[in-house]
C-alpha positions as CSV (number, residue, x, y, z in Angstrom):
1,M,14.0,-23.6,-28.3
2,N,17.5,-22.4,-27.2
3,Q,18.5,-19.2,-25.2
4,Q,19.2,-17.3,-28.5
5,D,15.6,-18.0,-29.5
6,I,14.4,-16.7,-26.1
7,N,16.5,-13.6,-26.5
8,N,15.1,-13.0,-30.0
9,L,11.6,-13.3,-28.8
10,N,12.2,-10.9,-26.0
11,E,13.6,-8.4,-28.5
12,K,10.7,-8.9,-30.9
13,W,8.1,-8.7,-28.2
14,K,9.5,-5.9,-26.1
15,N,7.1,-3.3,-27.4
16,L,4.1,-5.5,-27.8
17,S,0.9,-5.1,-25.8
18,T,-0.2,-7.9,-23.5
19,V,-2.9,-8.9,-26.0
20,E,-0.3,-9.1,-28.7
21,I,1.9,-11.2,-26.6
22,L,-0.9,-13.7,-26.0
23,H,-1.7,-13.7,-29.7
24,Q,1.9,-14.4,-30.6
25,S,2.2,-17.1,-27.9
26,Y,-0.7,-19.0,-29.4
27,K,0.5,-18.4,-32.9
28,I,3.9,-20.1,-32.1
29,F,2.8,-22.8,-29.7
30,N,-0.9,-23.4,-30.7
31,D,-2.6,-25.9,-28.3
32,N,0.8,-26.6,-26.6
33,V,0.6,-23.4,-24.5
34,A,-1.6,-23.0,-21.5
35,F,-2.2,-20.3,-18.8
36,S,-1.6,-21.3,-15.2
37,S,-3.8,-19.0,-13.1
38,S,-3.3,-18.5,-9.3
39,L,-6.5,-16.4,-9.4
40,G,-4.8,-13.2,-8.2
41,F,-5.4,-9.7,-9.7
42,E,-2.9,-10.3,-12.5
43,D,-4.2,-13.8,-13.3
44,Q,-7.8,-12.4,-13.5
45,I,-6.6,-9.8,-16.0
46,L,-5.0,-12.5,-18.2
47,T,-8.2,-14.6,-17.9
48,H,-10.2,-11.6,-19.0
49,L,-7.9,-10.9,-22.0
50,I,-7.7,-14.6,-23.0
51,A,-11.5,-15.0,-22.9
52,K,-12.0,-11.8,-24.9
53,H,-9.1,-12.1,-27.5
54,N,-7.6,-15.6,-27.3
55,P,-10.2,-18.1,-26.1
56,K,-8.3,-21.1,-27.6
57,I,-5.7,-20.7,-24.9
58,S,-6.6,-23.2,-22.1
59,I,-6.6,-22.1,-18.5
60,F,-6.0,-24.2,-15.4
61,T,-5.5,-23.6,-11.7
62,L,-4.3,-25.6,-8.7
63,D,-6.4,-26.6,-5.7
64,T,-4.1,-27.4,-2.9
65,G,-6.9,-28.5,-0.6
66,R,-6.2,-25.6,1.8
67,L,-7.5,-22.6,-0.1
68,F,-9.8,-19.8,1.3
69,P,-13.6,-20.2,0.7
70,E,-13.4,-16.8,-1.1
71,T,-11.0,-18.4,-3.6
72,Y,-13.4,-21.2,-4.5
73,D,-16.2,-18.6,-4.8
74,L,-14.0,-16.6,-7.3
75,I,-13.5,-19.7,-9.5
76,D,-17.3,-20.0,-9.8
77,R,-17.8,-16.3,-10.5
78,T,-15.0,-16.3,-13.1
79,N,-16.4,-19.4,-14.9
80,A,-19.9,-17.8,-14.9
81,R,-18.6,-14.4,-16.1
82,Y,-16.6,-15.7,-19.0
83,G,-18.6,-18.9,-19.8
84,M,-15.7,-21.2,-19.2
85,N,-14.6,-24.0,-17.0
86,I,-11.2,-23.4,-15.5
87,R,-9.5,-26.8,-15.3
88,I,-8.5,-27.7,-11.7
89,F,-5.6,-29.9,-10.7
90,F,-5.5,-31.5,-7.3
91,P,-2.6,-33.0,-5.3
92,D,-2.2,-36.7,-5.0
93,A,-4.4,-37.8,-2.0
94,K,-1.9,-40.5,-0.8
95,Q,1.0,-38.1,-0.9
96,V,-0.9,-35.6,1.2
97,E,-2.1,-38.2,3.6
98,D,1.4,-39.6,4.2
99,M,2.9,-36.1,4.6
100,V,0.3,-35.1,7.2
101,N,0.4,-38.3,9.1
102,I,4.2,-38.1,9.4
103,N,4.8,-34.4,9.8
104,G,1.5,-33.0,11.1
105,V,-1.3,-30.9,9.7
106,N,0.6,-27.6,10.0
107,L,4.1,-28.9,9.2
108,F,5.0,-25.8,7.2
109,Y,5.4,-23.6,10.3
110,E,8.1,-25.9,11.7
111,S,10.8,-25.4,9.0
112,I,11.5,-24.2,5.5
113,E,12.1,-27.8,4.5
114,N,8.7,-28.8,5.7
115,R,7.1,-25.8,4.0
116,K,8.8,-26.7,0.7
117,L,7.7,-30.3,1.1
118,C,4.1,-29.2,1.5
119,C,4.3,-26.8,-1.4
120,G,5.9,-29.5,-3.5
121,I,3.2,-32.0,-2.8
122,R,0.2,-29.6,-2.9
123,K,1.4,-27.3,-5.7
124,S,4.5,-28.3,-7.6
125,N,3.5,-31.9,-8.3
126,P,0.1,-31.0,-9.6
127,L,1.6,-28.3,-11.7
128,N,4.0,-30.8,-13.3
129,R,1.0,-32.9,-14.3
130,A,-0.8,-29.9,-15.7
131,L,2.2,-28.9,-17.8
132,T,2.7,-32.4,-19.2
133,G,2.7,-32.4,-23.0
134,L,3.0,-28.6,-23.2
135,D,5.8,-26.6,-24.9
136,A,5.1,-23.3,-23.0
137,W,3.1,-21.9,-20.1
138,I,1.8,-18.4,-19.4
139,T,1.9,-16.8,-15.9
140,G,0.8,-13.6,-14.3
141,L,4.2,-12.7,-12.8
142,R,5.3,-9.1,-12.4
143,R,8.8,-7.9,-11.6
144,S,7.6,-5.5,-8.8
145,Q,5.8,-8.3,-6.9
146,S,8.8,-9.5,-5.1
147,I,12.6,-9.3,-4.9
148,T,12.8,-12.9,-6.2
149,R,11.2,-11.7,-9.5
150,V,13.1,-8.5,-10.4
151,N,15.2,-10.2,-13.1
152,M,12.5,-12.1,-14.9
153,Q,11.8,-11.4,-18.6
154,V,8.7,-11.5,-20.8
155,V,10.0,-14.8,-22.3
156,E,12.2,-17.2,-20.3
157,W,13.5,-20.7,-20.6
158,D,12.0,-22.6,-17.6
159,E,14.8,-25.0,-16.8
160,M,12.8,-26.7,-14.1
161,H,10.0,-27.7,-16.5
162,Q,12.1,-27.8,-19.7
163,M,9.8,-25.4,-21.5
164,V,9.2,-21.8,-22.4
165,K,7.6,-19.6,-19.7
166,I,5.8,-16.4,-20.9
167,N,5.1,-13.5,-18.5
168,P,2.8,-11.0,-20.4
169,L,2.4,-8.7,-17.4
170,I,6.0,-8.7,-16.3
171,N,6.3,-4.9,-16.8
172,W,3.0,-3.9,-15.4
173,T,2.9,-1.7,-12.3
174,E,0.5,-2.2,-9.4
175,T,-1.3,0.9,-10.4
176,E,-1.9,-0.4,-13.9
177,V,-3.2,-3.6,-12.5
178,Q,-5.7,-2.0,-10.2
179,N,-6.9,0.5,-12.8
180,F,-7.4,-2.3,-15.4
181,I,-9.4,-4.4,-12.9
182,K,-11.7,-1.5,-12.1
183,A,-12.1,-0.2,-15.6
184,N,-13.2,-3.7,-16.9
185,N,-15.1,-4.7,-13.8
186,I,-13.1,-7.9,-13.6
187,P,-14.1,-10.4,-10.8
188,Y,-11.5,-10.7,-8.1
189,N,-11.0,-12.3,-4.7
190,T,-12.8,-10.3,-2.1
191,L,-10.0,-11.0,0.3
192,H,-8.0,-8.3,-1.6
193,D,-10.3,-5.7,0.0
194,K,-9.3,-7.0,3.4
195,G,-5.6,-6.3,3.1
196,L,-4.5,-9.5,1.3
197,P,-2.8,-8.5,-2.0
198,S,-1.2,-11.9,-2.5
199,I,-3.4,-14.9,-1.7
200,G,-2.3,-18.6,-1.5
201,C,-3.3,-21.3,1.0
202,Q,-5.3,-20.1,4.0
203,P,-2.7,-21.1,6.8
204,C,0.1,-19.5,4.9
205,T,-1.5,-16.1,4.0
206,R,-2.1,-13.1,6.2
207,A,-3.0,-9.4,5.6
208,I,-0.1,-7.0,5.2
209,D,0.6,-3.7,7.0
210,V,0.9,-0.4,5.3
211,G,4.2,-0.1,3.5
212,E,4.9,-3.8,3.5
213,D,5.9,-5.7,0.3
214,L,2.9,-7.0,-1.7
215,R,4.0,-10.6,-0.9
216,A,4.8,-9.9,2.8
217,G,1.7,-11.8,3.8
218,R,2.8,-15.0,2.2
219,W,4.9,-17.3,4.4
220,W,5.4,-14.3,6.6
221,W,7.6,-16.2,9.1
222,E,10.3,-16.6,6.4
223,L,12.9,-14.2,5.0
224,P,11.8,-12.4,1.7
225,E,14.4,-14.1,-0.5
226,Q,13.0,-17.5,0.5
227,K,9.4,-16.8,-0.4
228,E,8.9,-18.9,-3.5
229,C,6.8,-22.1,-3.4
230,G,8.8,-23.8,-6.1
231,L,6.5,-23.0,-9.0
232,H,8.8,-20.2,-10.1
233,K,12.5,-20.6,-9.6
234,A,14.2,-17.4,-8.9
235,R,17.1,-16.5,-11.3
């Protein structure tokens, strides 16, 4: 699929609902498309919609080995609610062991290079395995989440993974997300009620203050434009 194909899909899909985008995604890519869930509000909405309208779309998540206990609880509650088993991909144990023994357990606080190394081993490498054999992947990204995402489209060519990336919620607002979660009683991470709107690994996530960016609590010691783990390359 070339850039013109991507542009054509964005034009055709610009007025489609999220459910319709999911339907068209599976219609085009069949079993070669999967949803990568980070278990945030947005991802829980997509899991809800996939379970209800497009259950053939497979769902996976990444366990970095340093997640919050509340995140593991959410996985179990989500599986029980929708009668599914979200597939979990783990980092390579030897790579983690070597990294920690050379750089320390909390290496990510020392430098951006160390943080990206940790994200690469714990997140990017497992994602690469999860995406192997696929032609497209679905994410819960929204433009208003971060300054690194303001130019993202519903359909993009993911140069890093050489496949199509589909963002069905890209135009949703925070209010729309919250209203949908409440209206459908969708299970979510209880840490959201404690001031953590964006949740990743436990050592790299904190609660945010009133008025801060939604992702201000992720890698809070870095500048906003640097706050991507490598899963989603900023354009």
